[in-house]
Every structure is written in structure tokens, then in C-alpha cells.
C-alpha positions in Angstrom: -95.4 -68.6 14.4 -92.2 -67.1 15.8 -90.6 -64.1 14.1 -86.9 -63.2 14.6 -85.3 -59.7 14.2 -84.0 -58.8 10.7 -80.6 -57.0 11.2 -79.5 -57.1 7.6 -79.7 -53.2 6.9 -78.1 -52.0 10.1 -74.5 -52.1 8.8 -75.4 -49.9 5.8 -77.1 -47.3 8.0 -74.2 -47.2 10.4 -71.6 -47.0 7.6 -73.5 -44.1 6.0 -73.6 -42.2 9.3 -69.9 -42.8 9.8 -69.0 -41.6 6.3 -71.2 -38.5 6.7 -69.4 -37.8 10.0 -66.1 -38.1 8.3 -67.3 -35.7 5.5 -68.5 -33.1 8.0 -65.1 -33.5 9.9 -63.2 -33.1 6.6 -65.2 -30.0 5.7 -64.6 -28.5 9.1 -60.9 -29.2 8.8 -60.8 -27.6 5.4 -62.7 -24.6 6.6 -60.4 -24.1 9.6 -57.1 -24.9 7.9 -57.2 -24.6 4.2 -59.6 -21.7 3.8 -57.9 -19.8 6.6 -54.5 -20.3 5.0 -55.7 -19.3 1.6 -57.3 -16.1 3.1 -54.1 -15.4 4.9 -52.2 -15.6 1.6 -54.8 -13.2 0.0 -54.2 -10.7 2.9 -50.4 -11.1 2.7 -50.5 -10.3 -1.1 -52.7 -7.3 -0.4 -50.2 -6.1 2.2 -47.4 -6.3 -0.3 -49.5 -4.5 -2.9 -50.2 -1.6 -0.6 -46.5 -1.3 0.1 -46.0 -0.9 -3.6 -48.7 1.7 -3.8 -47.1 3.6 -0.9 -43.8 3.5 -2.8 -45.5 5.0 -5.9 -47.1 7.7 -3.7 -43.7 8.5 -2.1 -42.2 9.0 -5.6 -45.1 11.2 -6.7 -44.6 13.4 -3.6 -40.9 13.8 -4.2 -41.4 14.4 -7.9 -44.0 17.1 -7.1 -41.6 18.8 -4.6 -38.6 18.8 -7.0 -40.2 19.4 -10.4 -43.7 20.7 -9.8 -45.2 17.8 -11.7 -48.5 16.4 -10.6 -49.3 12.7 -10.1 -52.1 10.4 -8.9 -51.6 7.2 -7.0 -54.3 4.7 -6.1 -54.0 3.1 -2.6 -55.9 -0.2 -2.5 -57.4 0.2 0.9 -58.9 -3.2 1.3 -59.4 -6.6 -0.4 -62.0 -9.3 -0.9 -61.6 -13.0 -0.7 -62.3 -15.4 -3.6 -65.9 -16.7 -3.7 -66.4 -20.2 -2.1 -69.4 -22.5 -2.8 -69.4 -24.7 0.3 -67.2 -22.6 2.7 -67.6 -19.4 4.6 -65.4 -16.3 4.2 -65.0 -13.6 6.9 -66.0 -10.1 6.0 -63.8 -8.3 3.4 -60.7 -6.6 4.7 -61.1 -2.8 5.3 -58.2 -0.4 5.4 -57.7 3.2 6.5 -55.5 6.0 5.1 -55.1 9.2 7.0 -52.8 12.1 7.7 -51.5 12.6 11.2 -50.4 16.0 12.5 -46.8 16.2 13.8 -44.5 19.0 14.9 -42.4 21.2 12.6 -39.3 20.5 10.6 -36.4 22.5 12.1 -32.8 23.0 11.1 -30.5 23.9 14.0 -26.9 25.1 14.3 -26.9 26.5 10.7 -27.0 29.7 8.9 -27.2 30.7 5.2 -23.7 31.2 3.9 -22.1 34.1 2.2 -23.0 32.7 -1.2 -26.6 33.9 -0.7 -27.9 37.5 -0.6 -28.0 39.2 2.8 -31.9 39.2 2.7 -31.8 35.4 2.5 -29.4 35.3 5.5 -31.5 37.8 7.4 -34.7 35.8 6.8 -33.0 32.6 7.9 -31.9 34.2 11.1 -35.6 34.3 12.1 -35.3 30.5 12.6 -38.1 29.5 10.2 -39.9 26.2 10.9 -41.9 24.2 8.5 -45.1 22.4 9.5 -45.6 18.9 8.1 -47.6 15.8 8.5 -47.2 12.1 8.2 -49.4 9.7 6.2 -50.4 6.4 7.8 -52.1 3.2 6.4 -53.4 0.3 8.4 -55.7 -2.7 7.6 -57.9 -4.9 9.8 -56.8 -8.3 8.5 -58.7 -11.4 9.7 -56.0 -14.1 9.2 -52.6 -12.4 8.5 -51.0 -11.8 11.9 -48.2 -9.3 12.2 -49.0 -7.1 9.2 -47.2 -3.7 9.6 -48.8 -0.3 9.5 -47.2 1.9 6.8 -46.1 5.5 7.5 -44.8 7.9 4.9 -42.8 10.9 6.1 -39.6 12.7 5.0 -39.0 10.7 1.8 -39.2 7.3 3.5 -41.9 4.6 3.8 -41.6 3.0 7.2 -43.2 -0.3 8.1 -44.1 -0.2 11.7 -44.5 -3.6 13.4 -45.3 -4.3 17.0 -41.7 -4.7 18.0 -39.7 -3.4 15.1 -39.5 -0.7 12.4 -38.2 -1.3 8.9 -37.7 1.2 6.0 -39.2 0.1 2.7 -37.5 2.8 0.7 -34.3 4.8 0.8 -34.1 8.4 2.0 -33.4 11.5 -0.1 -33.1 14.0 2.7 -29.3 14.0 3.0 -26.7 13.3 0.3 -23.0 14.1 0.4 -23.5 17.8 -0.1 -27.2 18.4 -0.3 -30.2 18.6 2.1 -33.6 18.1 0.5 -36.7 18.5 2.7 -40.3 18.4 1.6 -43.1 19.5 4.0 -46.2 17.4 3.6 -49.5 19.4 4.1 -53.1 18.9 3.5 -55.5 16.3 5.0 -56.5 12.8 3.9 -59.0 10.6 5.7 -60.2 7.5 3.8 -61.4 4.1 4.9 -63.1 1.1 3.3 -62.4 -1.6 0.8 -62.3 0.2 -2.6 -59.1 1.9 -3.9 -58.8 5.6 -3.2 -56.7 8.1 -5.1 -54.2 10.5 -3.6 -53.1 13.4 -5.8 -50.0 15.3 -4.5 -49.9 18.9 -5.7 -47.0 21.3 -5.5 -47.4 24.3 -3.3 -43.7 25.3 -3.4 -41.3 23.7 -5.9 -37.6 23.5 -4.9 -36.4 25.7 -7.7 -33.7 27.4 -5.6 -31.0 26.1 -3.2 -29.1 28.2 -0.6 -25.7 27.4 1.0 -26.0 26.2 4.6 -23.1 26.5 7.0 -22.7 25.3 10.6 -22.7 27.8 13.5 -21.3 26.6 16.8 -21.7 22.9 16.2 -22.8 20.3 13.7 -25.8 21.0 11.5 -28.8 19.2 12.9 -32.1 18.3 11.2 -35.1 17.8 13.4 -37.7 15.7 11.6 -41.0 15.1 13.4 -42.3 11.5 13.2 -45.6 9.7 13.7 -43.8 6.4 14.2 -44.3 5.2 17.8 -40.9 3.5 18.2 -38.6 6.5 17.5 -35.5 4.6 18.7 -36.0 1.8 16.2 -36.7 4.3 13.5 -33.6 6.3 14.3 -31.5 3.1 13.9 -32.9 2.6 10.5 -32.2 6.2 9.5 -28.6 5.9 10.6 -28.2 2.9 8.3 -29.6 4.8 5.4 -27.6 8.1 5.9 -24.2 8.9 4.3 -21.1 8.1 6.2 -20.5 10.5 9.2 -24.2 11.4 9.6 -26.2 9.9 12.5 -29.8 9.8 13.7 -31.3 9.6 17.2 -34.7 10.3 18.8 -35.3 13.6 20.6 -36.1 13.6 24.3 -39.8 13.1 23.8 -39.5 10.5 21.0 -41.6 12.7 18.7 -38.8 13.6 16.3 -35.7 12.2 14.7 -32.6 14.3 15.0 -30.1 13.9 12.2 -26.6 15.2 12.9 -24.6 15.9 9.8 -20.9 15.7 9.3 -19.6 19.2 8.8 -17.2 19.3 5.8 -15.2 22.0 4.3 -17.9 22.9 1.8 -21.4 24.1 2.7 -24.5 22.0 2.2 -27.0 23.1 -0.4 -30.4 23.3 1.1 -33.5 22.6 -1.1 -36.9 23.0 0.5 -40.4 22.3 -0.9 -44.0 21.9 0.1 -46.5 19.4 -1.3 -50.2 19.2 -0.5 -52.2 16.0 -0.5 -55.6 17.7 -0.9 -54.9 20.5 -3.3 -54.9 23.1 -0.5 -52.1 25.5 0.5 -50.7 28.6 -1.1 -47.2 30.0 -1.1 -46.7 33.4 0.3 -43.9 36.0 -0.2 -41.3 35.9 2.6 -38.3 37.9 1.3 -37.0 39.5 -1.8 -33.5 39.5 -3.5 -32.1 41.4 -6.4 -31.2 39.7 -9.6 -27.7 40.9 -10.7 -26.4 44.3 -9.3 -28.1 46.7 -6.9 -26.7 49.6 -9.0 -28.3 50.7 -12.2 -28.6 53.6 -14.6 -31.6 55.5 -15.7 -33.4 53.6 -18.5 -32.0 50.2 -17.7 -34.1 47.4 -16.2 -33.7 46.3 -12.6 -35.0 42.9 -11.5 -36.0 41.4 -8.2 -37.0 37.8 -7.3 -39.6 37.2 -4.6 -39.2 34.1 -2.6 -41.3 32.2 -0.1 -40.1 30.7 3.2 -38.8 27.7 1.3 -36.5 30.0 -0.7 -38.5 29.3 -3.9 -39.9 31.9 -6.4 -43.4 33.2 -5.7 -45.5 33.9 -8.9 -48.2 36.6 -8.9 -46.7 38.5 -6.0 -46.9 42.3 -5.9 -43.7 44.3 -5.8 -43.7 48.0 -5.2 -40.9 49.9 -7.0 -41.0 53.3 -5.3 -44.8 53.2 -5.2 -45.3 51.7 -8.7 -46.5 48.1 -8.5 -45.4 45.2 -10.6 -46.5 41.5 -10.6 -44.0 38.6 -10.6 -44.2 36.0 -13.3 -43.9 32.3 -13.0 -40.2 32.6 -12.2 -41.0 34.9 -9.2 -39.3 37.9 -10.9 -40.6 41.4 -11.4 -39.0 44.1 -13.6 -38.9 47.9 -13.5 -37.2 50.6 -15.5 -36.3 53.6 -13.4 -36.7 57.0 -15.0 -34.8 59.2 -12.5 -31.6 58.9 -10.6 -31.5 58.4 -6.9 -32.5 55.6 -4.5 -35.1 53.1 -5.7 -36.6 50.8 -3.1 -38.5 47.6 -4.1 -40.7 46.2 -1.4 -43.1 43.3 -0.7 -45.8 42.9 1.9 -46.0 46.6 2.5 -43.5 49.3 3.2 -42.8 48.9 6.9 -41.8 45.3 7.1 -38.4 43.7 8.0 -35.3 44.6 6.0 -35.4 41.3 4.1 -38.7 42.4 2.5 -37.0 45.2 0.5 -34.1 45.8 -1.9 -32.5 49.2 -2.4 -31.1 50.1 -5.8 -28.7 53.0 -6.4 -29.8 54.5 -9.7 -27.4 56.9 -11.5 -27.9 59.2 -14.5 -25.2 57.2 -16.3 -21.4 57.1 -16.8 -20.1 55.2 -13.9 -21.7 53.3 -11.2 -23.7 50.3 -11.7 -22.9 46.8 -12.5 -24.8 47.1 -15.7 -23.4 50.4 -16.9 -20.2 49.0 -18.5 -21.8 45.9 -20.0 -20.7 45.5 -23.6 -22.5 42.3 -24.7 -26.1 41.4 -24.6 -26.7 37.6 -24.7 -30.2 36.3 -25.3 -31.7 32.8 -25.8 -33.8 33.2 -28.9 -36.4 30.8 -27.5 -39.7 31.0 -25.6 -38.9 30.5 -21.9 -39.5 27.8 -20.8 -38.8 25.7 -23.8 -40.2 22.1 -23.9 -38.2 19.2 -25.3 -39.8 15.8 -25.7 -38.1 12.9 -23.8 -35.9 10.7 -26.1 -35.3 13.5 -28.6 -32.9 16.4 -29.2 -33.5 20.0 -30.1 -31.6 22.9 -31.6 -31.7 26.1 -29.4 -30.8 29.5 -30.8 -28.7 32.2 -29.2 -28.4 35.9 -30.2 -25.4 38.1 -29.2 -25.6 41.9 -29.7 -23.9 45.0 -28.6 -25.5 46.2 -25.4 -25.3 49.9 -26.3 -26.3 49.9 -30.0 -28.1 46.6 -30.4 -25.9 45.7 -33.4 -25.1 42.0 -33.9 -21.7 40.9 -32.8 -19.8 38.7 -35.3 -17.3 35.9 -34.3 -18.3 36.1 -30.6 -17.4 33.0 -28.6 -20.3 31.6 -26.7 -20.2 29.1 -23.9 -23.1 27.0 -22.7 -23.6 25.1 -19.4 -26.6 23.6 -17.7 -27.8 22.7 -14.1 -30.6 20.4 -13.0 -33.5 21.9 -11.2 -34.4 19.6 -8.3 -34.0 15.9 -8.6 -33.8 14.5 -12.1 -33.7 11.0 -13.5 -30.9 11.6 -15.9 -28.8 14.4 -17.4 -28.8 15.7 -21.0 -25.9 16.4 -23.3 -25.4 19.8 -24.8 -23.3 20.5 -27.9 -21.1 23.6 -27.6 -22.1 26.3 -30.0 -19.8 27.7 -32.7 -18.9 31.4 -32.8 -21.7 33.8 -33.9 -22.2 34.6 -37.5 -22.6 38.1 -39.1 -26.1 38.3 -37.7 -24.9 37.7 -34.2 -26.5 34.3 -34.1 -25.3 30.8 -33.1 -27.1 27.7 -31.7 -26.8 24.7 -29.5 -27.1 22.3 -32.4 -28.1 19.5 -30.1 -29.7 19.5 -26.7 -30.1 15.7 -26.3 -32.3 14.6 -23.4 -30.4 11.3 -23.1 -31.8 9.5 -19.9 -33.7 12.6 -18.7 -37.4 11.8 -18.6 -40.7 13.7 -18.5 -40.9 16.0 -15.5 -37.2 16.8 -15.4 -36.2 20.4 -15.6 -32.9 22.1 -16.3 -31.5 25.7 -16.4 -29.3 26.4 -19.5 -26.7 29.2 -19.2 -25.4 31.0 -22.3 -22.3 33.2 -21.7 -20.5 35.6 -24.0 -18.3 38.5 -23.1 -19.6 40.1 -19.9 -23.2 38.9 -20.1 -25.1 35.7 -19.4 -28.7 34.6 -20.1 -30.6 31.7 -18.7 -33.3 29.4 -20.3 -35.4 26.9 -18.5 -35.8 23.6 -20.3 -38.7 21.3 -19.4 -38.6 17.6 -20.5 -42.1 16.5 -21.5 -43.7 13.3 -22.6 -43.2 12.3 -26.2 -46.0 13.0 -28.6 -44.5 11.1 -31.5 -47.1 8.8 -33.1 -46.4 5.4 -34.6 -49.3 4.0 -36.6 -49.8 1.9 -39.7 -52.8 3.6 -41.1 -53.5 1.1 -44.0 -52.0 -1.7 -46.0 -53.1 -2.6 -49.6 -51.7 -5.5 -51.5 -52.2 -6.1 -55.3 -50.6 -8.6 -57.6 -48.5 -7.3 -60.5 -49.1 -10.3 -62.7 -45.4 -11.1 -63.2 -43.5 -13.7 -61.3 -46.1 -13.7 -58.6 -44.9 -10.3 -57.5 -47.0 -8.2 -55.1 -47.2 -4.5 -54.9 -47.7 -3.5 -51.2 -48.9 0.1 -50.6 -48.8 1.3 -47.0 -49.6 4.5 -45.2 -47.6 5.4 -42.1 -48.5 8.0 -39.5 -45.4 9.1 -37.6 -43.6 12.3 -36.7 -40.3 10.4 -36.2 -38.0 11.3 -39.2 -35.9 8.1 -38.5 -38.9 5.7 -38.5 -38.6 2.6 -40.7 -40.7 -0.3 -41.9 -40.1 -3.9 -42.9 -42.5 -5.5 -45.4 -42.7 -9.3 -45.6 -44.7 -12.0 -47.4 -45.4 -15.0 -45.1 -46.3 -18.4 -46.5 -49.0 -20.5 -45.0 -46.5 -22.6 -43.0 -45.2 -19.5 -41.4 -42.0 -19.2 -43.4 -40.9 -15.8 -44.7 -41.1 -15.9 -48.5 -39.6 -12.4 -49.0 -38.3 -9.6 -46.8 -37.6 -6.0 -47.9 -35.5 -5.2 -44.9 -35.8 -1.8 -43.2 -37.1 1.0 -45.4 -37.0 4.7 -44.5 -40.5 6.1 -44.3 -39.7 9.8 -43.6 -40.9 10.8 -47.0 -44.4 11.3 -48.3 -47.1 8.8 -47.7 -48.4 6.4 -48.9 -45.5 4.4 -50.3 -45.4 1.3 -52.4 -42.8 -1.5 -52.5 -42.7 -4.8 -54.5 -42.1 -8.1 -52.9 -42.2 -11.7 -54.1 -45.3 -13.8 -53.5 -45.8 -17.6 -54.0 -47.9 -20.0 -56.0 -50.1 -20.3 -53.0 -51.9 -17.8 -50.7 -49.5 -15.7 -48.6 -49.9 -13.1 -45.8 -48.6 -9.6 -46.2 -47.0 -8.2 -43.0 -45.9 -4.6 -42.4 -43.8 -3.8 -39.3 -43.2 -0.2 -38.1 -40.0 0.6 -36.1 -38.9 3.8 -34.4 -35.5 5.4 -35.0 -34.0 3.2 -32.2 -35.1 0.0 -33.9 -38.0 -0.7 -31.4 -41.2 -2.2 -32.9 -44.1 0.3 -32.6 -46.9 -1.2 -34.7 -47.6 -4.1 -37.2 -50.4 -4.9 -39.6 -51.1 -8.2 -41.4 -53.3 -8.8 -44.4 -54.1 -12.0 -46.3 -53.3 -12.1 -50.0 -55.0 -12.6 -52.3 
């Protein structure tokens, strides 16, 4: 018998092998193209997220330098890819965040103007410089090519590419008439995948500005930089500066030199120091008198101790002729001389430079000092500093008395002004006080925060006759609570009416509620409109129900008409 070959199954096997090959090829193409593209998108989105984090950190640093407020920003160092069942991801992206030492901030061709005390001018003539650092972030991306490294320094976030530099934020160093510089100190060194917090802390808050005038040329700011392409960075700075100011790299490329346009008015210089690791302490640099350097026996003399940033130094020791006093939070120390003659107030010992001492001429009375002939005594009758919640207004009391006798002065005209301390988000409005009453009292009936927000600070000045007093106002977060504690509904038995009793917890005197009955189809059966809830709680209102089940709804609004809370309850 002859047997022939049976080839009937070969086509199935060959077809299966070909299909399997196409499947492997498709999986390979998907792995190489689709997975890589998706991962590149994940990395790109992470890069954008870190830029946002850096912007938030920059704002926290500037806020700490200008207002003394503390903040905390999370930098999302790395990222992970989405899980894939049949495909392979590269290792998670790791990022690094670290400070880089640079040179010192310097201000050239400038002197402190005549508007400042001579001690401030003498200290400035020592050519102080201010050590600072830059903060750099970089990530090891697997797919996203061309991601920049981010550098924060001198109020800007710079994105450093291989062949270009772009600024991701504006600059606050130079405005039309103000120079604001913040030295960044402390050390940060973090790497990995998980987010890390950076907590800027104020070392020296820019409470005080000094007038800065040119000497022999244009005022020049020398800002050290960690950006490698200083020429490209200088071009970006020039674009961001006010008209007339220019930027260029120095000879070594390690700093940006900003040349300012010298106008008829001096610049106001504000300096501060912010630490990224809670280190650093402010030290006394010079001392200035507050008011006159002449006094009479029995009257208080006041000095203010400042650091090299021209800002007040708390807890500093001042020797008044051998008797020590300690400065308060405002950097001021007080002393009441008991004998006529020369009184010398010194810091840092008795043999230091002239700017470390102030000499007062104390007389027995009757003719000399700037405080001798003072008639009025103006005082804010408030605890300094006074705190005002954002979005509210406060009344602030003022007392005017006779400086010699202490008797209240009736019908005294009082003027009030204010000035922001550092950078603020908005300005308040201040109502002018009326003339004093028989008790020597008047008030700013309304200090309205307006657009000012938590962390903003202002100095209020009250002037009457020949005296002036200051008060610091701190804008703080609102503590007003808005809560519907309970709702209780009970039928009255007549015309399907429902008594709704509600308990509201709020400190807002202008808060209101709206009580509604809602039918099962969602229509409003009855609506009370807005009801004032500033009175005692709980309160009861009557609304109409229906012949079927309804829902009772209570909505709580603040004084501006914004919904704060709502509570719903089925009835019956």
C-alpha cells in the first residue's frame, strides 16, 4: 500500500506563526512609540508642575522678606509612570533640589542720601555686601528631551536650557523708584522621587527703607548668578526692567550688573534676608535716634538698632551711659535720663565705629531739646501691633492730651495717614477721625482692609498739634466661622405650614440665611428670602409645605452674599 503526505494542517500552523509574529511586532511598536510618547507626556506635565512649585516658593521667599510671614512649599522632586500590564516602564524620574553658593550682592556708585541719619550714611560708606545663594532644580527624565533646569535667585525663576535662558516670573528688584533685594541664605540638598518641603524663614524683614543717591555715575546693582549663560540671562533681565535700566554680565560671567537710570528723586532701598533652613541670625550694625538728639531730664529718649539690611534688631543690648536696655520687636530701646549733660547710647561695646553710638544733649529744662516745647501728646489707644482680619474693618482709638499736664485736649484736629511695610497685595482705606471730645478722644471709625490680605503690614500715623504717634497694623487671616449647627422642621397643622428651627454659628454680624421647601420634583415650593441671623440663636421661621413630602433646605451666606454652608433635611 502506498501512502501520500497529508498537508492539510500546514496552512493553519503557518498562519498562526505569522499572526503571532504580527502581534509581537505590534507590541514592540507600541512599547517603543506609544509607551515612550505617553511617558514623555508624563514627564512634561511633571516639568510644568515643578515650575508652578518654584513659582510658589519664589512668592513665599518674597513674602517672608517683605512681611516676615512664614510659608511652606512642596517641590515635587520626581514622578512615577502609570502602571502597565503588558509593557515595561523605565525607572521613576528622580529630581534634585539644592542651593548653590554664589558671590555677594553689591550696590555700587551709590550713597545713602540726606534723608537718613548720619549713622546710616556712615555705615553705608563701609561698602557692605550681602552674601546670597541660588536654588537649583533638575530632573533626570528618560523620554522628555530638552527639559530646563530651574534656578531661583533675586526674585526671578529662570529656566536654563542648553542654548537659551527664559524667565518664568517677573522681577521685583527694581521698580520706578524702589530697589528691593533679598539675600537668600541657608542650605538645601534634596534628591529623590517624593515631594520635599522648603520652609523660607525671615532673618531680617525689610521694615525700613533708606534713600539711595548716585555718586559719580549711575547706580549699579551687582547680582551674583548660578546661571551658566549669563549673557542670555542679562538679555532677559533687560526685558523685565523698567525703561532706562539695563542689564549685562560682568567680566567673569558670574554676576548680572543692572545699571539704573538716575532720576531727580532718590531710590528707596529695601533689603532683607531669608533663610531656607531656619538658620541665620540678624546682628546689630548701627544705631539711630528716634526723634531729636536733644532732651530734658525726665523725658524719654529713644534709639533704634538696625542690622546691615537697615532693619530693626530685636533683643539687642543698648548701653545708655552704662545702663543697659534691651530692644523690643521694633528694634527700639528707651531710657529716661536723670541728670543733665551728655548721654551716649552705644551698641556692640563702647569703642566701636561712630555709627554704633548716638549722643544726646540732655538739659535740665527750659530750652533746648526738640521735645522740650512739645504741647500735644498723641497716642494710639491700641495694643501695638494691632491685628485686623482680612475682609473686615476695625475702629481704632486715639487719645490727645496736654504734654505737660496730661489733661485731655478738647476739639483737637487729628489727621491720620498710613504707609505699607514692604510689598503688600492691596491697600486699605482709612476714615478721617473727627475732632477730639471732652475726654481728648477720637477714633478712626473704619480701617477697612479692602484688597489687603493676610500677611500685609501697614504703619498708621496719627498727628495732632506738634506730636505724632505710630501704630503697626497686621492683616491676619479671617477667623469668622460660618456653620449651620442644626435644622429641625415640624408641621404646624394648618395649611401644611412647616416651622423650621435653625441654629447658626457665625461671628459675622451681616450673615444671612435663606430657608426653602423643595418639592420632590426639585421645584421650590416656598422661599423666605434672605433673613438676618445676627440675633440670638436658634431661630424659627414658618414656610409653606405641600400635600406631599418636601425637603427643607437652609442656606447660609456671609455679609457679601457668598454661600458659606447649606443643610438639607427631608420632611416629614
